[in-house]
N, C-alpha and C positions, 0 to 999 in steps of 0.2 A: 399249135398254134404260134402265131408272131409274137413277139416281146409286144407288150403293150407300152408304148411312146406318144405321150399326148394325147388327141381323139381318139377313143376306143372303137375298132371294129367290129362292130356285134351282129353278132349272126343269130336271129331270133326263127328257132324253126318251129310253126304249129300246123297241126289237123286243120283249125277254126282259123279260116282268114277267106276274105274277100274273094267273093260277092256275099256269103254265108253274111245274115244280121244276127246277130247274139252281144251277149256281154262280153265274151272273151276277144272278138275283132274288136270290139269298139273300143276294149280295155286296148287291149296291145297296137289297133291304128295310132290311139290317141299317143301312147307311151313311146312309139315311134317316132311321133313328129316332133313332142319335147326333145326326145333324145338329140334328133336332127338341126333342132333349134340349139341346142347344147354346143353341137359341134363335132358330136356322134357320128358314126359313115353307120347305117341301120341297114342290113339286109334280113329281110322277110322271105321263106322259102315255104309256100302254102302249097295246097292242092290243086290250084291252078297251073301250075306247070307239068302236071303227070297226067297221063292216063288217069281215070278215075272209075270208080262203081259208088253208085248212090247209095247211101247209108237206108238199111232197110226204115220203113218206116219213116223217114225223112228223106225223102228223092230230092229237096234241095241243099243237104250236106252231100257232099261229094268225097269221098275217101282214097287216098292215092294206091295205086294198084301196084306194089312189088318196085317200092321206088330205092332201096338203101344205091344200087351201084349208080343210079341216076344224079342221086343226091349228092354221092361222094365226088362227084364232079364237078356239082355245083361248090361246095364244101372248098375243095382245092383251086375253085376260081376268086371265091372269096377271101380267101387267105385269113378267117379271123382272129381277135385276140382275144375275143368272151365269146362265150356260147349260153344261151339260156334254150331252152326246149321246153315248151309250152303246153304240151297237149300228151296226151295218153295214147294216141291211133296211131296208124301204124308208121306214119311219117316221125313222129313220136320214138315209135319203137327203133326206127333206122336209124336216128342221129344217135338215141342211147348207143345201141352198139358201134356206131362211127366214134364215137370217143371213149368210149372204154377199149378199144382196140388202140387207140394211138396212144393212149394215155394222156388224152382230153379229161382236164375237170368242168362242169356245163350245172348250172343250176336251172332247175323246175320250177312251175309252179303249180299249183294245185286250185282249179276253176271251177268244176262238175264234181259231184257227188253222181259219179256214173254207178258204182254200187245198186245205189236206192234206185236212180231212172230207169236200169235193169230188171230189179226185183220187179218195180209197179210194172214193165211191161212184157217181161220172160219169167214170173219167178225163181229168174236164178237167184241161189239162197246167197246174201250178200256177203256172209262170210268167205266164200270163195272169190268175186272179186275184188271185196278190201284187199285182198292176202295179194293180188294180185295189184293191186296198184301201189301196198306198201313195196313190194316188188320193185317197181318201176324206178319210185320215189328215190329208195336209198340207194342206189345207184350216183345220185347228183350229189353236189358237196350244199344244195341248200334247198328245200321247197317252199317257195314264195306264200302263204294264203291271205288272203284278203281279212282277216277279221281275227281278234283273239279269242271269239267262241269257236270261231271254225279250227286256230292252232289249236287248243287245246281238245279237242275231240280229236284231230290226228295226234297229236303226243298219245291221249290216252288208247287210239290202237296201233303205237306201235311205231311210229314218223319219227324220224331221227333228223335235229339241225331245220326242226319248224321255223322259217323266218317272215314275220309281218313285213305287211305287204298292202297299204290302202288305196282307195280309188280317190277319184275327184269328179267334178262337176264341171261342163261349161255355164257360165252365171249368166254370160253373153246368151250367148242362144236359149239358156230356159230361165224365164224370170215369169212378173204377173203379167208385167204389160201386158206379153204374148196375145192372154185372153180379147184382147183388143185388136190384134195386128192378122194379118190374113183373111181369107175368105169363111165366112160363117157357115157350119155343115147345118145339115139339118136335126141332129139328136142335141144342138146344143138349145131348142127350143123344148125341147121333153120336160115333164113334170120337173121338179126340184124336190130333195138334192138329187143331184148327180153321182152318182157311185162310179168309178173308172175303172177300169184294170188294162193295163199295156203289157206286151209282150207277148211269145209264141203259145199257140193255140195251140198244147198237147197234153197227155195226162199229168206228165211231172210237175205241170204249173199249176196244178190242181186247182185246177177253174170253177169244178164243179162246187166245192165248198162256197162258192161266192154265189155264182149264178141262183143256188137254191136258199139263199137265205131268204126272208121277211122282211123287205127294208121297205120306207117309206120312195116316194121320187121314183127314182130310174136307172138302173146299169145298163154300160156302156161297155165293151170288150174293144182295142183298139190294139189289131196285131192280126195274125193268122198262123197255121198252123194243120196240123193232119188232123184232130178232131174240132174244127170248127163248123162241119157240114154236121155231124153229130149232135153237138151244143146247142146250135142254132134251132135246130128240130125238137129238139129237147124244151127248149127255154126260149118260146117264140116271142115273148118280150122280152127278153133283151138286144138290147141293139150292138151288131158287128161291124164293123166299120172297115176292117182291111185292115191293110200296112198302113202308118202313117208314119214320113219323116219329116226332119227340118220343124220351117214353121208349123207346119200342122200340123204335126206332133205335139211340138209345146205348147200349141191352139189348145189343144187337148187336154195337155194338163194343167194350163193355169184355167179352164172353164169348167172343169170338176171342182166339185163339195171338197169330194175325198178319195182319195188314193186309194186303193184295196190290193193289198199283196196277199194272196193265200197261198203261196208256195209255201211247203215244210222242207223242198229239198236245194234251194238254191243256195250258194256260198256267200253271198254278198247282195247283187241287187241295185244296181244303177239306175231304172228306172225309179227308186225310192229316191234317190238324189234329186233324179231330175226332177221327181214330183215335190219334192218340198224347197227346190232352188224355184218353183213358177209359184212356190206360195201355197200348195197344194198340200192338206195333211194326210196322213197314212195311219190305214189302219191293216193290222196283220197281227199274225200268230206270233207267238214268243219263242220265236226260232232264231237259228243263224242267219245273219244280217240282218233283219229287225229290231234283236235283240242289241246288236254293237251300233244299228245306224240311230234306229230312235233310242230305245232305252228306256228311262224316265225321263228325257226333256219332253216338252209339253207343247209337240210337234203333231199327235198324232195316238193312236194307244194299240197296245198289244194285250192279248186275251186268247185264250182259249176259245172261250164263244167270240168267233169272228162278226158277228152281228152285233153284241155287247160293243165289241173295240170301233165296230162302225159310227155307229148310233155316237158313242162319246167326242171317238174325233172328230165330230161336226163343230166341237168349241175350240178347238185348237185355233190358237192365234196364227195369224195365215202370213203378218210380218216376220214371228217368228221363227216360221219354217223355212222363209229365206234365208235368216239372219243365221241359222242351223247348218246347212246346206255350204253357204260360204265356206265353215270351218274345212270344207276339203278342196285339196287343190290337185289338182293334177301336174303341176308343177311338182310337188310335195313328191308324188307317188312317184314320178317318172325319174325323181332322185335318189329315190330309195331304193327303184329297178336297181339303177347304175351301180349305185354302192355296194348293193349284194351281188355282182358281177365279181367284183373283187376278191368274192370267196374262192372264186376260180383262176389263180392267175397261173 
């Protein structure tokens, strides 16, 4: 790598990148934009530049096919002085190998509990997958993770050099006034209260735990994914809207009475901050993500009894939700990311 003089030339290699829609992509895309605003030159290499194969069960997520040789040429053309490997997929492993072969230091980030996801779908023992993940990240100079709860878990699992790296929220894009902006949708006239969940409709999101609850009012799911057809058949009273983004997504958050987050495996949950920024309280299990974002703050409720959490969250102060979300900054997130790169001069 070239020596760092003035603005950095930052290379980010990620198996999760546009046009995928998920928290990893939103995080990295926002951080890249913030870094560019600070004057750094950032190159993101994702699967869109390679021949790909669909991920089993997730056809919309494409994985790069044998990327190492072509990736090395791209790296040489860019000439970075800082490298971040964001994911543990084919591109991540290839970039890890390139860095090791050249004696380059690099940082990694831990976004997804793949061992839990794989176990849920294939019953592969979690211990096998965790060992592989630990091996992958051990080669880096530091592993960035989003919350103190996750950092403690990774440390307990033998991960070294774990670096805190929180997230932010677009306060201009997500706000309570969005409830009065844009076109109304049919589900907004459903019986109140409206309990809303947003994100990928997949087994690891544990949506069944939400949809099976005996709650007053109505349940709405914003998003799409491989479980949508099966869940919509099993829970015909629930309303599935499909993907929403931009103003339509902001309006959905702001129109809801409670945002329900049933996942037990997410490492943060950007949707939690988006909901809070919209003035909508959160109900969730007391797990990584909700514990760190909601905790004991009066902006929702955490409970192993998710129904009880949903009902208690109805009483939360919506103004307090907005104020709490304002504590999370994308500018601070990007600066922390940049500071971490100094681990690998």
